[in-house]
FIVOPA-78372 format. One record per residue (C-alpha): residue number from 1; chain; x, z, y. Coordinates in Angstrom, 2 decimals, always signed. Layout:
<atom><k>NUM</k><c>A</c><px>X</px><pz>Z</pz><py>Y</py></atom>
...
// end
This chain:
<atom><k>1</k><c>A</c><px>+108.40</px><pz>+100.87</pz><py>+67.82</py></atom>
<atom><k>2</k><c>A</c><px>+107.81</px><pz>+97.59</pz><py>+69.38</py></atom>
<atom><k>3</k><c>A</c><px>+105.81</px><pz>+94.77</pz><py>+67.81</py></atom>
<atom><k>4</k><c>A</c><px>+105.70</px><pz>+91.31</pz><py>+69.62</py></atom>
<atom><k>5</k><c>A</c><px>+102.93</px><pz>+89.47</pz><py>+68.95</py></atom>
<atom><k>6</k><c>A</c><px>+103.62</px><pz>+86.66</pz><py>+71.46</py></atom>
<atom><k>7</k><c>A</c><px>+107.30</px><pz>+86.45</pz><py>+70.93</py></atom>
<atom><k>8</k><c>A</c><px>+108.74</px><pz>+83.12</pz><py>+72.65</py></atom>
<atom><k>9</k><c>A</c><px>+107.07</px><pz>+83.50</pz><py>+75.98</py></atom>
<atom><k>10</k><c>A</c><px>+107.08</px><pz>+87.26</pz><py>+76.23</py></atom>
<atom><k>11</k><c>A</c><px>+110.93</px><pz>+87.69</pz><py>+75.35</py></atom>
<atom><k>12</k><c>A</c><px>+112.22</px><pz>+85.08</pz><py>+77.79</py></atom>
<atom><k>13</k><c>A</c><px>+110.02</px><pz>+86.11</pz><py>+80.47</py></atom>
<atom><k>14</k><c>A</c><px>+110.84</px><pz>+89.94</pz><py>+79.86</py></atom>
<atom><k>15</k><c>A</c><px>+114.65</px><pz>+88.64</pz><py>+80.05</py></atom>
<atom><k>16</k><c>A</c><px>+114.25</px><pz>+87.78</pz><py>+83.64</py></atom>
<atom><k>17</k><c>A</c><px>+112.02</px><pz>+90.88</pz><py>+84.40</py></atom>
<atom><k>18</k><c>A</c><px>+110.75</px><pz>+92.09</pz><py>+87.95</py></atom>
<atom><k>19</k><c>A</c><px>+108.80</px><pz>+94.76</pz><py>+88.28</py></atom>
<atom><k>20</k><c>A</c><px>+107.24</px><pz>+97.47</pz><py>+85.77</py></atom>
<atom><k>21</k><c>A</c><px>+103.64</px><pz>+98.03</pz><py>+86.33</py></atom>
<atom><k>22</k><c>A</c><px>+101.93</px><pz>+100.89</pz><py>+84.66</py></atom>
<atom><k>23</k><c>A</c><px>+98.17</px><pz>+102.02</pz><py>+84.47</py></atom>
<atom><k>24</k><c>A</c><px>+97.71</px><pz>+105.93</pz><py>+85.33</py></atom>
<atom><k>25</k><c>A</c><px>+95.29</px><pz>+107.84</pz><py>+83.26</py></atom>
<atom><k>26</k><c>A</c><px>+95.90</px><pz>+107.64</pz><py>+79.61</py></atom>
<atom><k>27</k><c>A</c><px>+99.90</px><pz>+105.82</pz><py>+80.53</py></atom>
<atom><k>28</k><c>A</c><px>+101.77</px><pz>+108.19</pz><py>+83.13</py></atom>
<atom><k>29</k><c>A</c><px>+99.75</px><pz>+111.13</pz><py>+82.94</py></atom>
<atom><k>30</k><c>A</c><px>+97.46</px><pz>+112.38</pz><py>+80.13</py></atom>
<atom><k>31</k><c>A</c><px>+93.81</px><pz>+113.23</pz><py>+81.61</py></atom>
<atom><k>32</k><c>A</c><px>+92.26</px><pz>+112.12</pz><py>+78.36</py></atom>
<atom><k>33</k><c>A</c><px>+90.85</px><pz>+115.64</pz><py>+78.09</py></atom>
<atom><k>34</k><c>A</c><px>+89.98</px><pz>+115.74</pz><py>+81.75</py></atom>
<atom><k>35</k><c>A</c><px>+88.07</px><pz>+113.03</pz><py>+81.75</py></atom>
<atom><k>36</k><c>A</c><px>+85.99</px><pz>+114.03</pz><py>+78.50</py></atom>
<atom><k>37</k><c>A</c><px>+85.26</px><pz>+117.38</pz><py>+79.99</py></atom>
<atom><k>38</k><c>A</c><px>+84.25</px><pz>+115.94</pz><py>+83.27</py></atom>
<atom><k>39</k><c>A</c><px>+81.74</px><pz>+113.38</pz><py>+81.49</py></atom>
<atom><k>40</k><c>A</c><px>+80.36</px><pz>+115.82</pz><py>+79.66</py></atom>
<atom><k>41</k><c>A</c><px>+79.48</px><pz>+118.25</pz><py>+82.47</py></atom>
<atom><k>42</k><c>A</c><px>+78.43</px><pz>+115.37</pz><py>+84.40</py></atom>
<atom><k>43</k><c>A</c><px>+76.19</px><pz>+113.79</pz><py>+82.10</py></atom>
<atom><k>44</k><c>A</c><px>+74.49</px><pz>+117.41</pz><py>+80.95</py></atom>
<atom><k>45</k><c>A</c><px>+74.36</px><pz>+118.63</pz><py>+84.80</py></atom>
<atom><k>46</k><c>A</c><px>+72.42</px><pz>+115.57</pz><py>+86.47</py></atom>
<atom><k>47</k><c>A</c><px>+70.70</px><pz>+113.73</pz><py>+83.00</py></atom>
<atom><k>48</k><c>A</c><px>+70.16</px><pz>+117.47</pz><py>+81.23</py></atom>
<atom><k>49</k><c>A</c><px>+71.95</px><pz>+116.56</pz><py>+77.92</py></atom>
<atom><k>50</k><c>A</c><px>+75.66</px><pz>+114.91</pz><py>+77.03</py></atom>
<atom><k>51</k><c>A</c><px>+76.39</px><pz>+111.31</pz><py>+76.25</py></atom>
<atom><k>52</k><c>A</c><px>+78.33</px><pz>+111.22</pz><py>+73.31</py></atom>
<atom><k>53</k><c>A</c><px>+82.27</px><pz>+110.88</pz><py>+73.92</py></atom>
<atom><k>54</k><c>A</c><px>+82.00</px><pz>+107.07</pz><py>+72.25</py></atom>
<atom><k>55</k><c>A</c><px>+79.65</px><pz>+105.98</pz><py>+74.92</py></atom>
<atom><k>56</k><c>A</c><px>+81.55</px><pz>+107.63</pz><py>+78.05</py></atom>
<atom><k>57</k><c>A</c><px>+84.94</px><pz>+107.04</pz><py>+77.19</py></atom>
<atom><k>58</k><c>A</c><px>+84.20</px><pz>+103.41</pz><py>+75.76</py></atom>
<atom><k>59</k><c>A</c><px>+84.86</px><pz>+102.07</pz><py>+79.20</py></atom>
<atom><k>60</k><c>A</c><px>+87.11</px><pz>+104.02</pz><py>+80.79</py></atom>
<atom><k>61</k><c>A</c><px>+89.90</px><pz>+102.08</pz><py>+82.69</py></atom>
<atom><k>62</k><c>A</c><px>+87.13</px><pz>+100.37</pz><py>+85.03</py></atom>
<atom><k>63</k><c>A</c><px>+86.06</px><pz>+102.03</pz><py>+88.14</py></atom>
<atom><k>64</k><c>A</c><px>+83.68</px><pz>+105.30</pz><py>+87.77</py></atom>
<atom><k>65</k><c>A</c><px>+80.90</px><pz>+103.83</pz><py>+90.03</py></atom>
<atom><k>66</k><c>A</c><px>+80.68</px><pz>+100.86</pz><py>+87.75</py></atom>
<atom><k>67</k><c>A</c><px>+80.88</px><pz>+103.02</pz><py>+84.33</py></atom>
<atom><k>68</k><c>A</c><px>+77.90</px><pz>+105.55</pz><py>+85.80</py></atom>
<atom><k>69</k><c>A</c><px>+75.68</px><pz>+102.25</pz><py>+87.00</py></atom>
<atom><k>70</k><c>A</c><px>+75.97</px><pz>+101.03</pz><py>+82.88</py></atom>
<atom><k>71</k><c>A</c><px>+75.38</px><pz>+104.49</pz><py>+81.62</py></atom>
<atom><k>72</k><c>A</c><px>+72.32</px><pz>+105.21</pz><py>+83.60</py></atom>
<atom><k>73</k><c>A</c><px>+71.85</px><pz>+103.00</pz><py>+87.13</py></atom>
<atom><k>74</k><c>A</c><px>+69.15</px><pz>+105.48</pz><py>+88.12</py></atom>
<atom><k>75</k><c>A</c><px>+71.52</px><pz>+108.49</pz><py>+88.93</py></atom>
<atom><k>76</k><c>A</c><px>+74.81</px><pz>+106.54</pz><py>+89.27</py></atom>
<atom><k>77</k><c>A</c><px>+75.48</px><pz>+108.03</pz><py>+92.47</py></atom>
<atom><k>78</k><c>A</c><px>+74.87</px><pz>+111.61</pz><py>+91.54</py></atom>
<atom><k>79</k><c>A</c><px>+76.66</px><pz>+111.13</pz><py>+88.01</py></atom>
<atom><k>80</k><c>A</c><px>+79.65</px><pz>+109.86</pz><py>+90.65</py></atom>
<atom><k>81</k><c>A</c><px>+79.57</px><pz>+112.70</pz><py>+92.58</py></atom>
<atom><k>82</k><c>A</c><px>+79.40</px><pz>+115.47</pz><py>+89.94</py></atom>
<atom><k>83</k><c>A</c><px>+82.02</px><pz>+114.19</pz><py>+88.15</py></atom>
<atom><k>84</k><c>A</c><px>+84.16</px><pz>+113.71</pz><py>+91.07</py></atom>
<atom><k>85</k><c>A</c><px>+84.13</px><pz>+117.41</pz><py>+92.08</py></atom>
<atom><k>86</k><c>A</c><px>+84.08</px><pz>+118.68</pz><py>+88.48</py></atom>
<atom><k>87</k><c>A</c><px>+87.10</px><pz>+116.47</pz><py>+88.01</py></atom>
<atom><k>88</k><c>A</c><px>+89.15</px><pz>+117.57</pz><py>+91.02</py></atom>
<atom><k>89</k><c>A</c><px>+88.41</px><pz>+121.42</pz><py>+90.41</py></atom>
<atom><k>90</k><c>A</c><px>+89.60</px><pz>+121.37</pz><py>+86.74</py></atom>
<atom><k>91</k><c>A</c><px>+92.47</px><pz>+118.71</pz><py>+87.43</py></atom>
<atom><k>92</k><c>A</c><px>+95.38</px><pz>+121.22</pz><py>+87.29</py></atom>
<atom><k>93</k><c>A</c><px>+94.22</px><pz>+122.83</pz><py>+84.64</py></atom>
<atom><k>94</k><c>A</c><px>+93.52</px><pz>+119.97</pz><py>+82.12</py></atom>
<atom><k>95</k><c>A</c><px>+95.93</px><pz>+117.23</pz><py>+83.25</py></atom>
<atom><k>96</k><c>A</c><px>+99.49</px><pz>+117.18</pz><py>+81.42</py></atom>
<atom><k>97</k><c>A</c><px>+102.07</px><pz>+115.12</pz><py>+81.63</py></atom>
<atom><k>98</k><c>A</c><px>+103.47</px><pz>+113.06</pz><py>+78.85</py></atom>
<atom><k>99</k><c>A</c><px>+106.73</px><pz>+114.02</pz><py>+77.22</py></atom>
<atom><k>100</k><c>A</c><px>+109.32</px><pz>+111.63</pz><py>+78.58</py></atom>
<atom><k>101</k><c>A</c><px>+107.81</px><pz>+109.88</pz><py>+81.59</py></atom>
<atom><k>102</k><c>A</c><px>+109.95</px><pz>+110.99</pz><py>+84.14</py></atom>
<atom><k>103</k><c>A</c><px>+112.86</px><pz>+110.50</pz><py>+82.25</py></atom>
<atom><k>104</k><c>A</c><px>+111.70</px><pz>+107.18</pz><py>+81.22</py></atom>
<atom><k>105</k><c>A</c><px>+110.67</px><pz>+105.74</pz><py>+84.73</py></atom>
<atom><k>106</k><c>A</c><px>+114.09</px><pz>+107.50</pz><py>+85.92</py></atom>
<atom><k>107</k><c>A</c><px>+115.94</px><pz>+104.82</pz><py>+83.62</py></atom>
<atom><k>108</k><c>A</c><px>+114.14</px><pz>+101.94</pz><py>+84.54</py></atom>
<atom><k>109</k><c>A</c><px>+114.89</px><pz>+103.40</pz><py>+88.57</py></atom>
<atom><k>110</k><c>A</c><px>+118.51</px><pz>+103.57</pz><py>+87.74</py></atom>
<atom><k>111</k><c>A</c><px>+118.52</px><pz>+100.12</pz><py>+86.51</py></atom>
<atom><k>112</k><c>A</c><px>+117.13</px><pz>+98.78</pz><py>+89.68</py></atom>
<atom><k>113</k><c>A</c><px>+113.48</px><pz>+97.51</pz><py>+88.43</py></atom>
<atom><k>114</k><c>A</c><px>+111.25</px><pz>+98.04</pz><py>+90.73</py></atom>
<atom><k>115</k><c>A</c><px>+108.15</px><pz>+100.10</pz><py>+89.79</py></atom>
<atom><k>116</k><c>A</c><px>+104.20</px><pz>+100.29</pz><py>+91.04</py></atom>
<atom><k>117</k><c>A</c><px>+100.79</px><pz>+101.78</pz><py>+89.76</py></atom>
<atom><k>118</k><c>A</c><px>+97.84</px><pz>+99.94</pz><py>+89.36</py></atom>
<atom><k>119</k><c>A</c><px>+94.75</px><pz>+102.19</pz><py>+88.60</py></atom>
<atom><k>120</k><c>A</c><px>+91.26</px><pz>+101.98</pz><py>+89.16</py></atom>
<atom><k>121</k><c>A</c><px>+90.57</px><pz>+105.21</pz><py>+90.03</py></atom>
<atom><k>122</k><c>A</c><px>+90.29</px><pz>+105.76</pz><py>+93.49</py></atom>
<atom><k>123</k><c>A</c><px>+92.70</px><pz>+106.98</pz><py>+96.10</py></atom>
<atom><k>124</k><c>A</c><px>+92.66</px><pz>+110.63</pz><py>+96.30</py></atom>
<atom><k>125</k><c>A</c><px>+91.92</px><pz>+111.31</pz><py>+93.08</py></atom>
<atom><k>126</k><c>A</c><px>+94.80</px><pz>+108.88</pz><py>+91.97</py></atom>
<atom><k>127</k><c>A</c><px>+97.18</px><pz>+110.88</pz><py>+94.51</py></atom>
<atom><k>128</k><c>A</c><px>+96.32</px><pz>+114.01</pz><py>+92.67</py></atom>
<atom><k>129</k><c>A</c><px>+97.97</px><pz>+113.58</pz><py>+89.42</py></atom>
<atom><k>130</k><c>A</c><px>+101.04</px><pz>+110.87</pz><py>+91.42</py></atom>
<atom><k>131</k><c>A</c><px>+101.86</px><pz>+113.84</pz><py>+93.28</py></atom>
<atom><k>132</k><c>A</c><px>+101.74</px><pz>+116.85</pz><py>+90.80</py></atom>
<atom><k>133</k><c>A</c><px>+103.50</px><pz>+114.82</pz><py>+87.89</py></atom>
<atom><k>134</k><c>A</c><px>+106.19</px><pz>+113.54</pz><py>+90.44</py></atom>
<atom><k>135</k><c>A</c><px>+105.49</px><pz>+109.75</pz><py>+89.97</py></atom>
<atom><k>136</k><c>A</c><px>+105.68</px><pz>+108.48</pz><py>+93.77</py></atom>
<atom><k>137</k><c>A</c><px>+109.28</px><pz>+108.56</pz><py>+94.39</py></atom>
<atom><k>138</k><c>A</c><px>+109.51</px><pz>+105.71</pz><py>+91.74</py></atom>
<atom><k>139</k><c>A</c><px>+106.80</px><pz>+103.48</pz><py>+92.84</py></atom>
<atom><k>140</k><c>A</c><px>+107.09</px><pz>+100.61</pz><py>+95.07</py></atom>
<atom><k>141</k><c>A</c><px>+103.28</px><pz>+99.91</pz><py>+94.85</py></atom>
<atom><k>142</k><c>A</c><px>+100.65</px><pz>+102.03</pz><py>+93.89</py></atom>
<atom><k>143</k><c>A</c><px>+96.89</px><pz>+99.62</pz><py>+94.03</py></atom>
<atom><k>144</k><c>A</c><px>+93.92</px><pz>+101.93</pz><py>+93.68</py></atom>
<atom><k>145</k><c>A</c><px>+90.20</px><pz>+100.95</pz><py>+92.95</py></atom>
<atom><k>146</k><c>A</c><px>+89.91</px><pz>+101.60</pz><py>+96.94</py></atom>
<atom><k>147</k><c>A</c><px>+92.54</px><pz>+99.10</pz><py>+97.52</py></atom>
<atom><k>148</k><c>A</c><px>+90.79</px><pz>+96.23</pz><py>+96.09</py></atom>
<atom><k>149</k><c>A</c><px>+87.12</px><pz>+94.56</pz><py>+95.64</py></atom>
<atom><k>150</k><c>A</c><px>+87.79</px><pz>+92.89</pz><py>+92.35</py></atom>
<atom><k>151</k><c>A</c><px>+88.73</px><pz>+95.37</pz><py>+89.50</py></atom>
<atom><k>152</k><c>A</c><px>+90.02</px><pz>+95.53</pz><py>+85.98</py></atom>
<atom><k>153</k><c>A</c><px>+89.53</px><pz>+93.53</pz><py>+83.43</py></atom>
<atom><k>154</k><c>A</c><px>+89.77</px><pz>+91.40</pz><py>+86.13</py></atom>
<atom><k>155</k><c>A</c><px>+93.71</px><pz>+90.45</pz><py>+86.77</py></atom>
<atom><k>156</k><c>A</c><px>+93.70</px><pz>+90.66</pz><py>+90.32</py></atom>
<atom><k>157</k><c>A</c><px>+94.52</px><pz>+94.37</pz><py>+90.97</py></atom>
<atom><k>158</k><c>A</c><px>+97.86</px><pz>+93.53</pz><py>+88.55</py></atom>
<atom><k>159</k><c>A</c><px>+98.27</px><pz>+90.29</pz><py>+90.73</py></atom>
<atom><k>160</k><c>A</c><px>+97.58</px><pz>+92.47</pz><py>+94.64</py></atom>
<atom><k>161</k><c>A</c><px>+100.53</px><pz>+94.88</pz><py>+93.48</py></atom>
<atom><k>162</k><c>A</c><px>+102.68</px><pz>+92.05</pz><py>+91.98</py></atom>
<atom><k>163</k><c>A</c><px>+102.62</px><pz>+90.46</pz><py>+95.54</py></atom>
<atom><k>164</k><c>A</c><px>+102.99</px><pz>+93.76</pz><py>+97.37</py></atom>
<atom><k>165</k><c>A</c><px>+106.26</px><pz>+94.13</pz><py>+95.40</py></atom>
<atom><k>166</k><c>A</c><px>+107.26</px><pz>+90.42</pz><py>+96.29</py></atom>
<atom><k>167</k><c>A</c><px>+107.63</px><pz>+89.78</pz><py>+92.42</py></atom>
<atom><k>168</k><c>A</c><px>+105.55</px><pz>+86.85</pz><py>+90.46</py></atom>
<atom><k>169</k><c>A</c><px>+103.20</px><pz>+88.50</pz><py>+87.66</py></atom>
<atom><k>170</k><c>A</c><px>+104.30</px><pz>+86.94</pz><py>+85.14</py></atom>
<atom><k>171</k><c>A</c><px>+107.56</px><pz>+88.24</pz><py>+85.02</py></atom>
<atom><k>172</k><c>A</c><px>+106.38</px><pz>+91.61</pz><py>+85.01</py></atom>
<atom><k>173</k><c>A</c><px>+105.31</px><pz>+94.28</pz><py>+82.63</py></atom>
<atom><k>174</k><c>A</c><px>+101.93</px><pz>+95.81</pz><py>+83.01</py></atom>
<atom><k>175</k><c>A</c><px>+102.05</px><pz>+99.00</pz><py>+80.36</py></atom>
<atom><k>176</k><c>A</c><px>+98.35</px><pz>+100.18</pz><py>+79.54</py></atom>
<atom><k>177</k><c>A</c><px>+96.48</px><pz>+102.36</pz><py>+77.21</py></atom>
<atom><k>178</k><c>A</c><px>+93.15</px><pz>+100.45</pz><py>+77.71</py></atom>
<atom><k>179</k><c>A</c><px>+91.57</px><pz>+96.92</pz><py>+76.20</py></atom>
<atom><k>180</k><c>A</c><px>+90.81</px><pz>+96.45</pz><py>+80.26</py></atom>
<atom><k>181</k><c>A</c><px>+94.58</px><pz>+96.57</pz><py>+81.02</py></atom>
<atom><k>182</k><c>A</c><px>+95.43</px><pz>+94.41</pz><py>+78.44</py></atom>
<atom><k>183</k><c>A</c><px>+92.85</px><pz>+91.96</pz><py>+79.21</py></atom>
<atom><k>184</k><c>A</c><px>+93.45</px><pz>+92.60</pz><py>+82.79</py></atom>
<atom><k>185</k><c>A</c><px>+97.29</px><pz>+91.59</pz><py>+81.80</py></atom>
<atom><k>186</k><c>A</c><px>+96.72</px><pz>+89.04</pz><py>+79.50</py></atom>
<atom><k>187</k><c>A</c><px>+94.50</px><pz>+86.89</pz><py>+81.46</py></atom>
<atom><k>188</k><c>A</c><px>+96.93</px><pz>+87.39</pz><py>+84.91</py></atom>
<atom><k>189</k><c>A</c><px>+100.10</px><pz>+86.16</pz><py>+82.89</py></atom>
<atom><k>190</k><c>A</c><px>+101.92</px><pz>+89.18</pz><py>+83.01</py></atom>
<atom><k>191</k><c>A</c><px>+103.89</px><pz>+90.55</pz><py>+79.92</py></atom>
<atom><k>192</k><c>A</c><px>+101.20</px><pz>+93.06</pz><py>+78.37</py></atom>
<atom><k>193</k><c>A</c><px>+102.68</px><pz>+96.35</pz><py>+76.97</py></atom>
<atom><k>194</k><c>A</c><px>+100.22</px><pz>+98.72</pz><py>+74.75</py></atom>
<atom><k>195</k><c>A</c><px>+100.46</px><pz>+102.20</pz><py>+75.27</py></atom>
<atom><k>196</k><c>A</c><px>+99.20</px><pz>+103.51</pz><py>+72.31</py></atom>
<atom><k>197</k><c>A</c><px>+99.20</px><pz>+107.16</pz><py>+73.51</py></atom>
<atom><k>198</k><c>A</c><px>+96.51</px><pz>+107.09</pz><py>+75.21</py></atom>
<atom><k>199</k><c>A</c><px>+92.63</px><pz>+107.40</pz><py>+75.16</py></atom>
<atom><k>200</k><c>A</c><px>+91.94</px><pz>+104.32</pz><py>+72.86</py></atom>
<atom><k>201</k><c>A</c><px>+93.00</px><pz>+103.83</pz><py>+69.29</py></atom>
<atom><k>202</k><c>A</c><px>+95.26</px><pz>+101.12</pz><py>+68.49</py></atom>
<atom><k>203</k><c>A</c><px>+92.96</px><pz>+99.00</pz><py>+67.47</py></atom>
<atom><k>204</k><c>A</c><px>+90.68</px><pz>+98.12</pz><py>+70.53</py></atom>
<atom><k>205</k><c>A</c><px>+93.77</px><pz>+98.42</pz><py>+72.72</py></atom>
<atom><k>206</k><c>A</c><px>+95.16</px><pz>+95.22</pz><py>+71.67</py></atom>
<atom><k>207</k><c>A</c><px>+92.14</px><pz>+93.32</pz><py>+71.09</py></atom>
<atom><k>208</k><c>A</c><px>+92.47</px><pz>+91.46</pz><py>+74.15</py></atom>
<atom><k>209</k><c>A</c><px>+96.32</px><pz>+90.71</pz><py>+72.76</py></atom>
<atom><k>210</k><c>A</c><px>+99.46</px><pz>+91.96</pz><py>+73.51</py></atom>
<atom><k>211</k><c>A</c><px>+103.30</px><pz>+91.19</pz><py>+74.39</py></atom>
<atom><k>212</k><c>A</c><px>+104.39</px><pz>+94.36</pz><py>+72.76</py></atom>
<atom><k>213</k><c>A</c><px>+102.94</px><pz>+97.58</pz><py>+71.36</py></atom>
<atom><k>214</k><c>A</c><px>+104.96</px><pz>+101.44</pz><py>+72.21</py></atom>
<atom><k>215</k><c>A</c><px>+104.36</px><pz>+104.36</pz><py>+70.56</py></atom>
<atom><k>216</k><c>A</c><px>+105.83</px><pz>+106.47</pz><py>+73.07</py></atom>
<atom><k>217</k><c>A</c><px>+106.46</px><pz>+105.83</pz><py>+77.00</py></atom>
<atom><k>218</k><c>A</c><px>+110.12</px><pz>+106.93</pz><py>+75.82</py></atom>
<atom><k>219</k><c>A</c><px>+110.45</px><pz>+103.47</pz><py>+74.44</py></atom>
<atom><k>220</k><c>A</c><px>+110.18</px><pz>+101.45</pz><py>+77.38</py></atom>
<atom><k>221</k><c>A</c><px>+113.51</px><pz>+101.77</pz><py>+78.45</py></atom>
<atom><k>222</k><c>A</c><px>+115.06</px><pz>+100.50</pz><py>+75.08</py></atom>
<atom><k>223</k><c>A</c><px>+112.33</px><pz>+97.22</pz><py>+75.14</py></atom>
<atom><k>224</k><c>A</c><px>+112.98</px><pz>+96.69</pz><py>+79.56</py></atom>
<atom><k>225</k><c>A</c><px>+116.54</px><pz>+96.59</pz><py>+78.44</py></atom>
<atom><k>226</k><c>A</c><px>+116.26</px><pz>+93.47</pz><py>+76.43</py></atom>
<atom><k>227</k><c>A</c><px>+115.75</px><pz>+92.02</pz><py>+80.24</py></atom>
<atom><k>228</k><c>A</c><px>+119.26</px><pz>+93.20</pz><py>+81.10</py></atom>
<atom><k>229</k><c>A</c><px>+121.23</px><pz>+92.94</pz><py>+77.46</py></atom>
// end
């Protein structure tokens, strides 16, 4: 299923697509449960109680340091340290692949569409998932929170990735599962593609505005196929 909410400009730019950019967590890798459990552990260990999921998950898609400063500024550094240690220890146990991801990426690759990842995750943690789930061979650019000083929902990381790939952001799709992803895409002029299989409910993801919505990453090759029909 695709839904076009900005049909004329998005459709025209899609037909001249230069690159596909992706968020990582909740989009290419199913780390939603890992993130939830890591937040629960860190807040319980450091604060002495668990913050509810609706609080800890609200800003997933932004850098962890920023999230913890917003949650508990006096304990942000310790929360970050404890979260990262737990998350890395349990990553391979709890992180999962979304069905059809490698097949969809392989099809885009076969069509000659350059691809990249833009994530608010740090480099070490991002590389752990990228390599474990075989994503690296498909990617021409990987931009993490450590590579830029300005982060989503600002479009700067998307523009940076597009520049690295020699592409114009307005002719790139950005596929992401969070409202922060969609805000970055829309404000940067990218073709915003909502991934409805991730951490956020549809009603939240689409608030910033989207060009297309997908219920599964397996639907992406058909959408991108419009660029070469």
